[in-house]
N, C-alpha and C positions, 0 to 999 in steps of 0.2 A: 522833651524830643528836641524841641528848639532851644533849648538850654544848656543841655548835653552838649550838640554841636556848634552852640557860640562857644563853650568852653573847650572844648576839644580847639576848636580853629584857632585862639588865643593863647591856648598851651603849646601848638606848633609853632604859630605865629616867634611868642618868646623865644622858643628854643632857636629857631631858624637866627633870630634877631641876635641871639649871644654866640651862635656857630660866626655868624659873622666878623661880629666881633672880635674872637678871639683867632680869627684868620686874616688880622691887619684892618678889622672894619672901625676900629676906634681911630681918633687922631692918632696920631707920626706921632712918634718922639715923648709920647706921654707914659709915665713912666705908672706900671700896675700899682691899682690899689690895695692895701691890705683890707682883707675882711673885717669886719664889723666884730666886737665883741659881742658876745649875747646883750654884756650891760647898755649898749651903744644901742644893737639890734631892736632895743624892745616896743613892742607898740603901745603899752600903756606903761606909766609910772605905779610903781604897788609898794611904793615905798611912804613908811608913814604909820602912824597907830590905826588901830581898826576894832570896832565894839564890836559882839556876835549882836544881832536881830535874832530873837529864837521867834520863828512865825512857821513853823515848823516841827510837825513832832515835839510839844513842849513837853508832854507830859513823862516821856524817855528820856531827856535831856535836862529836864529840871530837874524831875523828882523819880528816878529810876527805881521801881523797886522790885525786890529777889522774883523771880520765874515771872516777868512780864518779859517776855521777847517776841511781844506782837511787832511784825512788820519786815524781820528779820528769818531767811528761807535755811532755818536751821535743819541740820538732819538730825535723826534717834541722837547721834554721839553727841550732837550740839546741846541739843535740847537737857541735855543727860548732866553733861558739864554746867550748865546754865543752873538747873535746878539742885546743883551739888555747891553753887558759891555758899564760901561762907568768909565775911569781910576780917572774923578776927584772925583765920588762918594767916590772911593776906597782911594784916599788922604784925605779928607773929613773925612771920617769915621776913617783916620788909618788903613786902611785896606793894606798897600802897600806889605805885605809878602804875600799874599793869591796865588801866581805864587810860593812861593818858597818852600812849604810843600815836604812832600816825595815824592807826586807822582812824580812831575814835576822839585826839584832841581838839579836832578843827572843830568837833560839832558839841565840845563843853562848852557853855556860855562863858564869855570874858573875852579879854581883849588880847593881842595882839601886836608887835611891834616888826614891821617888816623893814630888813636893809640891803642893802650888796654888803654882801662881807669883802668880797673882789670883783673883777668883772666878770667872771665866771661862775660867782654861786651865790645865791640870793639866801637869806639867811629870816626864819620867821622865830620870834621868842613870843613864848606865852605868860600872861601872868597866871595862870592856873597850872600849879602843878611846876611850875616854874622848868618848861622842857624848851630846846630847841634843835629846828628842824632847820639843814641844809639841803640846798637844793643845786646840784650841780649841774653842770651846761656842759663840761667837760667830763676826764675820767674820774670818777670818784677816789678815794683812797681805799686800800683794801681795810675791812674791819670786822671783827666778831659781828655778828646776830645784835642788835639792840632793839628797844622800843621805838625809834624813829625809823631805822633800818637804813639801807642806802636809797637815797633819791636820783634820781636821774631826769633833769627837765630840759627843756627843749621846747622853743617857740613854733608855734602853727600860724603859719601867716594866713591870712586867707581874699582876695584878692575883692574890690566895693565898687559899686554902681551896678548900671540893668545885667541883668543876667545873673550875679553874683548871691552869697551870700545876706541876709539881713539881719541885725539885733536878734538874739535868741537861736541863732542857726550857727554861733560863736563865729559873727561878719558884725557888722553895721561900720560905728566909726571907727572904733578901734581898729579893724583892721587883724586883728588874731586874736589867737589865749594863748597862756601857759599850759603844757601839758608836763604832768611828772608821774611819772613810774616809781613806785619806790615796792621793794624787794627784801628781803636777808633781814627779817623780824623775828623778834624774841614774842614766840606766842602771847597775849594779852588779852585786852578785852573791849570789844566793841561799844559797851556802854557801864556805865558804872556800877553794873549790879550784875557782873558775875558772866556778858551773855560774851562767848568768846573766839578767838582767831588763835590760828595756828601758825606755827613759822612758815608752813606753804601759802602763804595769803600773800595776795597781792595789789595791791592798790592801785589803780588808776585816778588824775587827779585830772580837770582843768580848770583852769582861774581866769574868769572875763570880770573888767570892768566896766561898769555905766556911769556915766554921766548925767546926771537930771541936769533940766534947767534951770534951775535953781542954785543951782553953784555945789550940790549933795552930790558925793560920788561913792559908789555902793563896787564890792569886790563878793563876784558871784561865784564860789564854787559847786563842779558837780563832780561824784566818788562812786568808783565802782569798784567791789572791792571783792577779789575771786579767792574763793578757799573751798578746795576739792575736799580739807580735812573736817569742815564742819556745815559745810554753805553747800544747799540743794541746785543755788544757780547764785549769779551775779547782784549782788545787794547794791542797788544806786539809790541816794541819797543827792541830800543839797543841802547848804549852807550860804547865806549871807549874810553880809557884815557892813557896817558904815564906817567910812572914814574920819576920824578926827582931826579937829585943828592942831589937838597938843596931844601932852601926853596924860592928860586929867582924868583920873581915879582907875591911872595903873597902879595896880598892889599887887607885885607878885607874890604867891600863896604856894605853901607843897603842896603835895597831893594829898587827897584824902579819899576813904574807902564809908565814911557813914556821911 
């Protein structure tokens, strides 16, 4: 109750301060400042090469087997599709990349190269499957549904200090998270063993950066997938990545179903 009151008071004070400045409370004659670009406003730097740390769901991420969809809230239709998966048919149809779409690619073990494509767009390249994800802070260009879909990005800023969120609650030293919402997807697989998601799927991701005292830097990804076609409830997963000092180990490989 005390924390809520403090937060409300600070929000109201902040709004009043902004109102006062807008009414002439700022320095006289000062030119209005242009809003910062998403790149300039970033609460942390995601650029560089990252490698997966497979510390959770090892068996499904490393050696997925047909029919092993434990942990996925599939409905009967989803289980039916997963049980009928045939990798030979995917190969014959040139659909080897169905498990490398946005809902699954970040959990496939590998390396990731993150850069700013421009001031409004983040880009993630994967060596597994040679995929490219683009996160648009501005308007995304119109496109047909594909495996990576359309990803809308935004910074979610948090206040730090007494009474506010701490690390583990999307706060702490980084003072914010990257939120990415992806839709407009082609149907694909959540795992490399044919566990399906549909064109109705919606993926929401939160990216956080954690810096250790020894200098190591980690990227923490929390994902929620909603799919009324195949899931009985939202599926929440996590993935972790360690930042590399260089491109060592970077080895782009094509998609594979076996």
